[in-house]
N, C-alpha and C positions, 0 to 999 in steps of 0.2 A: 773741209771737205770729208776727211776721214771720219769726223764726229758724225756727220750727217749719215754716212753709209753705215757706221755702227748702230745709230739710233733706227734707221730703217729695218736693219736686221732684228734688232730688240723687239720693235713692236709690229714687225712683219706687215708693214704696210708700204708697198712700193710707190705708192702716190707721194708719200712723205719725201722721198728722196728725189724725185723728179719735178717737185714743185717749182723750183727755180727755172726749169725749162719752159714753164708755162707763160713766162714773161712775154715770149714771142707772139702770143695770141693776140696781144693788144698793141705791142710795139716790136717791130722786127729787130733782131739783134744777131750778132755773129758770136758763136760760142767756140772756142777753141781750147783743147786740154791735152794734156800729157806731151807737152813739148819738151825736147831734150837740147842740151848744149847751150842753153840761155846764157850761161856764165861767160861764154866765149864772145858774146856780143858786147860792143861798147855801149855807153849809156845813151848815145844818139849818133846820128849820122847813117841810118840805114832805113829802107822801106821794107815792109813784110809783104810778101805775095803768097797766096794760098791756092793750090791746085787741087780741088777735090776730085775724086772719082765720081763720075755720074752713075747714080743708081736709080734706076727706073722705080718711081713710087716711094723712094726713101726720103727720110726727113734729115738724114745725116749720112756722112761718109768719112772714111779715111782720106787723109789728104797729105800732100807733100807741101810742107811750109818752108819758104826760103826767106833769107835775108838778103837784100841787094844793097851793098855799100855805095854810098853817094860820092 
């Protein structure tokens, strides 16, 4: 991802960096990034719940992401 951001700055084309986000046009998907403390999770035995803020007219939002241990 860092390479893509650097390349987008070099060629000054914002469309280059966001190309991956266009996947959702044809097939819906969930994109989550910038999570922290993932090393504290076990390899299995938990569910992930995502609680995004509702932003009118928005296509993205900050969210509280939690792990619920089984």
